[in-house]
C-alpha positions in Angstrom: -88.1 -85.0 -15.4 -86.2 -88.4 -13.8 -86.9 -90.1 -11.0 -85.2 -92.6 -9.3 -87.2 -95.6 -7.2 -90.4 -97.7 -8.5 -93.0 -96.5 -10.9 -94.2 -99.9 -12.5 -97.2 -100.5 -10.7 -97.0 -104.0 -8.7 -99.8 -106.2 -8.1 -99.4 -106.9 -4.2 -100.5 -104.5 -1.7 -99.3 -104.2 2.3 -101.8 -102.3 4.7 -100.9 -99.6 6.4 -101.6 -98.7 9.7 -102.2 -95.6 12.4 -98.1 -94.3 12.6 -96.6 -97.5 10.5 -93.5 -96.5 8.3 -92.7 -98.4 5.5 -90.7 -98.3 2.3 -88.2 -99.5 0.1 -84.3 -99.0 -0.6 -83.5 -97.4 -4.2 -80.6 -96.2 -6.1 -80.1 -92.6 -7.3 -77.2 -92.9 -9.9 -76.4 -89.3 -10.0 -76.5 -86.0 -8.2 -80.1 -84.8 -8.1 -82.4 -82.2 -6.7 -85.5 -83.9 -5.5 -88.9 -82.1 -5.9 -91.6 -84.5 -5.4 -91.9 -88.3 -4.2 -95.2 -90.3 -5.4 -96.7 -93.1 -3.7 -98.8 -95.5 -5.1 -101.8 -97.3 -3.8 -103.9 -100.3 -3.7 -107.7 -100.2 -5.2 -108.5 -102.0 -2.4 -107.5 -99.3 -0.2 -110.3 -96.8 0.6 -110.7 -93.1 1.6 -110.2 -91.6 5.3 -106.4 -91.7 5.6 -103.6 -89.0 5.7 -100.3 -89.6 4.3 -96.9 -88.3 4.3 -94.1 -89.3 1.9 -90.2 -89.6 3.5 -87.0 -90.0 2.2 -84.0 -91.7 4.6 -80.5 -92.3 4.4 -79.2 -95.6 4.0 -77.2 -96.9 7.5 -75.7 -100.2 6.3 -78.3 -101.7 4.5 -81.6 -99.9 6.5 -83.3 -96.6 6.8 -81.3 -94.0 8.6 -81.6 -90.1 9.0 -85.0 -88.5 8.0 -83.7 -86.3 5.0 -86.9 -85.2 3.1 -90.3 -85.2 5.0 -93.3 -83.8 2.6 -96.4 -82.1 4.5 -99.3 -84.7 5.3 -102.3 -84.9 2.7 -105.6 -87.2 2.3 -105.0 -90.3 0.3 -108.0 -90.8 -2.1 -109.7 -94.2 -2.3 -108.8 -97.0 -4.9 -105.5 -97.0 -6.9 -103.8 -93.8 -7.4 -100.1 -92.3 -7.8 -100.5 -89.7 -5.2 -98.2 -86.8 -5.8 -96.2 -85.1 -2.7 -94.7 -81.8 -3.0 -91.4 -81.3 -1.2 -89.0 -78.3 0.1 -85.9 -79.1 -3.0 -83.6 -80.9 -1.8 -80.3 -82.1 -3.6 -78.9 -85.5 -2.9 -75.7 -87.1 -4.1 -75.5 -90.4 -5.9 -76.2 -93.2 -3.2 -78.9 -95.4 -1.9 -81.9 -94.1 -0.3 -85.1 -95.4 1.5 -88.4 -93.9 -0.2 -91.0 -94.6 2.6 -94.3 -93.6 3.5 -96.5 -93.4 7.2 -100.5 -92.8 7.4 -102.2 -91.8 10.3 -104.8 -94.7 9.9 -105.2 -98.1 7.8 -107.3 -97.2 5.2 -104.5 -97.0 2.7 -103.1 -99.7 0.9 -99.8 -99.5 -0.4 -99.0 -100.8 -3.7 -95.9 -102.8 -4.5 -94.8 -106.1 -5.8 -93.8 -109.5 -3.3 -90.3 -111.0 -3.1 -87.0 -109.4 -4.1 -85.2 -107.3 -0.9 -88.6 -106.2 -0.1 -88.6 -103.3 2.3 -88.8 -102.2 6.0 -91.5 -101.0 8.4 -91.3 -99.4 11.9 -94.5 -99.2 14.0 -95.0 -96.3 15.8 -93.1 -94.1 14.1 -95.3 -90.9 14.6 -97.3 -89.4 11.5 -97.6 -85.9 13.2 -94.4 -85.4 14.1 -92.0 -87.9 12.3 -88.6 -88.2 14.1 -85.3 -87.6 12.6 -84.4 -91.3 11.9 -86.4 -94.4 11.3 -84.5 -96.2 14.3 -84.3 -100.0 14.4 -87.3 -101.7 12.1 -89.6 -103.9 13.7 -89.2 -106.3 10.7 -89.3 -106.7 6.8 -92.4 -106.5 4.6 -91.2 -108.8 1.9 -92.9 -106.3 -0.3 -90.7 -103.6 -2.7 -92.9 -100.7 -2.6 -94.0 -98.8 -5.4 -92.6 -95.4 -4.4 -90.4 -92.8 -6.2 -88.9 -89.7 -6.4 -88.7 -87.2 -9.1 -85.7 -84.6 -9.2 -83.9 -82.4 -11.6 -80.4 -83.3 -12.5 -77.0 -82.0 -10.8 -78.5 -79.9 -8.3 -81.4 -78.0 -9.6 -81.0 -77.1 -13.4 -82.9 -78.0 -15.8 -82.8 -80.6 -18.3 -84.6 -82.3 -21.0 -86.7 -84.8 -20.8 -85.2 -88.4 -21.1 -86.8 -91.4 -22.0 -87.8 -94.3 -19.7 -84.6 -96.3 -20.3 -82.5 -93.4 -19.5 -84.4 -92.5 -15.9 -81.0 -93.3 -13.8 -82.8 -95.4 -10.9 -82.7 -99.3 -10.1 -84.4 -101.7 -7.7 -82.0 -103.0 -4.8 
């Protein structure tokens, strides 16, 4: 299945914190039904956190309205590519923010320093995610290794494609 986001496994990490939402902007190049969101964690993280995966609309280059939210799940210790099932949701081509929120500080999100980086929001409720990201509390300087899996064209089954045809690019 195709993806959009970043699944390359960066070498840097960014700390989670209770009710800190972080994410990066990615471009979906075709209509797709999102079925899963993956969040990559760093090896220095330890067990004890719960996480949720989120997708927001883009609002003038910042995260806007919450479009997709996973249920919470325990985050494993160490470096992992953690899959979150979501209610299938059709997204049109465009820019979106793939984000993560946790209920404590044990997890570290994997990514790369430099480039456009990401955004962070402190006090974004893990227990009851608000319908909008709100005004960011700052940029992160990290492009996060978060990505979404989707089916092309609003839900039809598609044959697997090569990595070069996945329809994603980093902003």
